[in-house]
N, C-alpha and C positions, 0 to 999 in steps of 0.2 A: 293888809294889802296890795296881796300879790290876788285877791279876788277885786278888790278894783280896777287893779289894770286892767283883768281881763274879764270885767265887764265893760267897762272904757272901748276895749275890742271890738268889742261882740254890740254895744247902741252904734260906733262907727261903723263897721259891718251891717245892722238891717239897714241905717240913712243913707244906703249908697255907697257910700268916700271908695275911694283907690282903697285899696293893700296897704298904702308904703304911707297913708295918711292913716288911721284904729295904728300902723305900727309906734310912726310914730309921738302922734298925742298920748299912747301908754307909757310909750319907752318915759316919755315929758313928766309922767304925773307920776309916775315912779322913782325920782330922782330930785324931785321935788318932793315922797313923801320922804328922802331919805335923808338929805340937806336940810332945807327946809328955806333954803336959800333960792332964787332963782340968780342970781350971781356965782351960782358954783355949776351952771349948765355949762362953764368951758370942758368939765371932766366930762362928757354928756358928750362931746365933738372931740372930744380925746379919743374915746372909745371910738362912734363911729368909722374913724378914720386908720383906730387902727384894724376894725372888718375888715376894710377894703386897703390896706395895706398888703398884705404875704401876696412875692409877684409871682404866683399861683394863679390870680385871682385875671390876669394877662387877656390869657385864654379866649376868654369867655368871648371878649368884643371880635377876637378875630377871628371864631370860630362863628360868630356870628355873620358876622364881614363876609365869611364867604361863602358862607353858605346865601345869603343876599345881594350875590354876584349870583352864583350858579340858576338861582330861580329866576334870576330877571336874563338870563343868558341860549343856552337850550341842555348844557350838562344833564338837569332834570329829567330833560324831555328825551333824551338821548339812551335814558338809561334808564327808562318806560320803554322805551319803545325796546328797547332791548327783553329785558322782561316779557312785555306781547310775544316776542318771536320765535322763543324757546320752548313755552306752557301754557298760549294765549288758544290753540289746537283744543285741552283737551276736559273732560270736563268739573263743570269751576274754573278755566282756567284765567279768565278774567278775575276772577276772586285774587287764585292762587297768584299772579299776577300783578297786586294790590299792594297783598301780604311781602310782596318780595319788594315791590320801587319804592318801601314805607323803612323795609328795611338797609337798598342801599343806600336811599337818599337820609335814611339817618346817622349813616358813617360818613354821610356830612357834614348834613346840620344839625345833631345834637338836639336836638326841641322837636316834640311833639306839635304843637301847634306850627311850625314851619310846615314843617312837613303832613298834616294834615293841609294841609293851602297849597304845598308845591306837590304831590301826588291825588289829592280830591277832585282838584281843582279840571284836569286832564280825563280820569280815568272812570270818575261817576255816570259822566254825559254815555259813556259808548257799555259804561255795567244797567245805567235800564235802560238802553236800545236794548242787550242782549236779552230784557229782560226777567232782568235781580229786581226785587222790590227795592223800596227806597228805603222800606225801613232795614233794611242788610247791609243793603251799599253803606249808607252813615254809619251803621256799629262796626264794621269789617274798617271805615276808612279811622276812624277815629282812634279804638281800642288797637290797631295794626298800626300807627303810626306812635305807639307808644312806647312799638320794640325802638327807638328812637331816640330817646333814654334810656335804653341799657346798652345795644352799638357804640364800639367808641366815634366820637368824642363824645361824651355826652355830658351838660351842661350840670344839671345836676347830682354829680357825679365830680364835679370838679369844686362846685358849692361845696359839699359834703364832706370831704376829702380836703379843704383848707382846713373847715370846722375842727374836723378829729382828726390831723393831721395825720391822713391819712396817705399813702403815696398813693397819683392821679392815676401812674402808669401800670403799679397795676392790677386796679378800679380798671382800667377799662376793659385792659384782657381777659377779666374774670367778663368783665357785661357781655363778652361775648355767646356763652357757647350759654345761659337761654336767654337770652333774644335770640341764637337760631333753636333751638325750643320751640318759642315759643313762632318760627314760622313756622317751622311742621305740621304742627295741629291748630293755627289758625289754616293754613295749609288743606292739613286733612278735614277738618271739621266742613271748608269750605266746599272743599273737593261732595259729600258728603249732602250739604245745601244743593246744590245742580243737581245732583240722582234725583234727591227726592223729587225735586217742583222740575224734575226734566228744564230746565233752563236751558238752551244748547248754546254748539259750541261753535269757535270763530273756526273761519278759516284756515285751513294746518299753511305755515308759512313752507316756504322753499329752502332749501339748505343755502343755496347764494342767497336769500334774499337775509336770515339768520347770519353770515355769513359776513353779510353789508353792515347790518344791526351791532357785531358787534366789535368791528373795524370804526363802525363811529362813538361808537364809543368805547372805545379802548383810555381814549383819554380820561376821562369820565371815572373810572376805575382806580388809573390809580391816585385817586382819592382814600379810599382805606386803604392803598401800601407806604403812603407819607403817610399814615397816621399812623398805623400795624404797624406792615414793616416799622417806617421809622421808628417805634417804640420802643417795639419788639427786637429788635438787632442793635442798639444803646445808640441807635445813629441821631437821635432824637429825645429831648424830654418834651411835654404833654406843651408846654406853651410856643416851646423850637419847630414843634408840629401845626399846631397853632397857623404861627407862620407864615411856615414852608407853605400852606392851605391856601389861605390865599395869594400868595404869590401865583402858585398854581393854579389860583382864579381868576387870576385876571390877564394869565400869558393866555390859556386857555380860551377866554370869553372875548375879548380882548382885544387879540392876536392873530389866534389862532384860530376862531369860528366866526369871530369878529361882528358877533350876534349882537354886541354894548355898544358905546361913544360913550367920548371923551364928556359928552355933558349929561351920563347917567350913573357917569364918578361922584355926584352932586347929590344925586337921588336917594344913589344905594348907600352913599355915605350919612346923611343925614333919616332915614329910614336904620342903616344899624347906631347913628347917632345915639338915638331918638327912644329903642329898645334900651341901650346899653344903659341909660341915665336911668330909667325905673331899673333894671334887675341890679346896677352900681349901691342905690337910692335905700333896697330893699335890705343886700346886703352890710349896707349900712344899720343901717334903723336893727336891721335883728341881733345884728354884734352888740348894741349896746342896750335889748331890752334883752338879752342874753344873761347880760353882764348884771343885768338887774335881775333876775329872777333867781340867778347864782349867790346875790347879797342875800337873796330875802331865804336864800333856802328853800325855792319853793322845788327845786328837785329831788328833795329829799324826802318834803313832808307826799308827794305825788306817790316815788315809788314805797313810802315804808304804807302808803293808803294802798295798797294797792298790792302790796307782800308780794313784790316781785324779788327779792334781797332771800325769800327764800326756797327759792326757783332756779331748775340746773337751765343747763343751756338754750335748749328744746323751749322752754317754757319761757325766758328771756325772749326769743327772738318771736317765740306766736305775739306776746304784750307788746314789742314790735313793731313787729306787722300790720295789728288790729291799728295801734299807735295813729301809723304814717296814713292807711291809707283811709283810713272815720277823717284826719285831720284831711288830708287833700283830697277829699267830695264834697269840701269845705271851702278852704285854705287856697290859696296860690303853691304852687306847688314847693318855691322857693324857701316861702315863707312857713312850713313847716317846718322844711328840714333845719331852716338857725335856729327854729324853737324849740323842736324837741330833740335834736344831734346834744344838744349842752345836755339832756336833761334825764339819755338816758345813757352818757359817756356814761362814769359811775358803775355803775352797774356793771356794760357790757368788759369794763377796765376788770372788775374785778370777778367774775365769771371765767376769764383768758378768756371769753370768746376772740375769732380770726375778724378785726376791724374790715378783709374787704370784702368778710366773707356780707359781714354785715351790713360795710354801705350800698351790698350788691339789690340783697333783701330791700333795703330801705329806698332802692332807688327802683328796686321793682313795685313797693307800694307804693312809691307816687305816684309812678306810669298809671298804676291802677289808678288810684279816685284822681286822678285828673281826669277817669271817661267814667265818670262812675257819677251818676245822681248822685243827692239832688244841683250840686253847682259846681262840676269835676269843667275843667278850665277849658281842655280841651271841643264837650258840650257846647260854646257858650263859642268857641272859635267856628265851626262848626256852625251855628244859626245864623255866625254872624255874615260868615264864605259860603253858605250853600239857601241863603235868604228862607232855608223850612223849620214851619215853631219846634219849640221845644219835644211835645209829648213825640211828634215822631219820630227825630234827631234820637230818641234815651229807648224807644220802640224794641228794638232788635239789640241789648248792648249785654242783652242777664249768660243768652251760652256760649260769646265772651268774658263774659265778671265771670264763669265757673270756670277755663280755660287759666283767663289770667290768674287764680287764687289756684287751680292746683298744682300750677306753675312754684309758686309761691312756696306753696306746705312741702314738696317737691324741695327745692331747696331747702330749706331747716332738714331736712332727713337727709337730703344726700346729698349732702355743704359740696362734695364735688363737681359736680354739675355747671357750681361756678369757678375753684380753685385749681383743676385739672389746669387747665391753660396757665392759671396763674402758677403755678406752679413750673409748669412745665419747661418757663419763659424767667423766672426769676429765680428759683428756688435749687 
């Protein structure tokens, strides 16, 4: 049965169906195999509804809505402009600004694809004009957007937390260390690239211009304060922080900046609703699919074949990292989390691994896979937004992938990169 449903998924994916269709069809076939009676499909529906019942999932559409309001308003551009005024003049300053802007926007959106659009659209033309090769620019935008999956709020961490019953607050805080480490390493590589390729620098902004940029960005900088400060200080739960972000975004864009008007509410709500519907269908189908593979004892068979039960904690983390990295090279990140987390959950418990560390490593691997050929979803987002051919988009990815994989190895051997702030806040 297990082989049949996986083959069904692969065939439907190769035929070009959106991910929700293969997942739903494979799940349906699995239930038919088990019960042999289509009339009992109400149990499949029950499992799907159970998958989207956790209250923590309410945070997902709220963070999507807040990010959509910011992107359509002025907040994103104000953050980008502030970063540019401070580091735009150094060697590789535009590239460093792009990485930093991805980090800041990730502290609001939690989505790699939203970050590709919000940061890449205004900064790519400026980088090309400054003399950067397009292959480097596209690779930087795609991979720096991975930081958005680590810096809170992270939609991937919310999904992982719900499935594994891990504290989302702790996951959010644990993502900050690896996210900032990636920012530093990407910035260092960008500066080296600019020096080697003799990319000219931007004019240095005066302190008056910097002060004005900071003044304009003060309001948008309130988002990470609300999210991280509110959760760290015990004022908000992640769901409450998401609701506060939506209210804050609406006050900024509709009242303070007046960049949006009442008719924009419909377009923003429609966009958020469509994205949320896709996410929740995937989550619901993934929950039912996870029940099917658990009932068929697929996790036990896979883990026994790999021999993971005989590995130590570091070996288990290495196998998990490889599985999620490869999975996201082909399939949507949310689906990979939904399918693989239940498979590895028993062995994670058996070897006594910290679920927060596991969640941080999984989130990083999911982000890397999303920007890695052949089918990383961020690659196709960049193709659609920037209208560049596939080969050109992936040409400069390799150095960034190496950096990301080095950070992955560092997390396995030095878990305090992720756990230091978590322990400081919650232990």
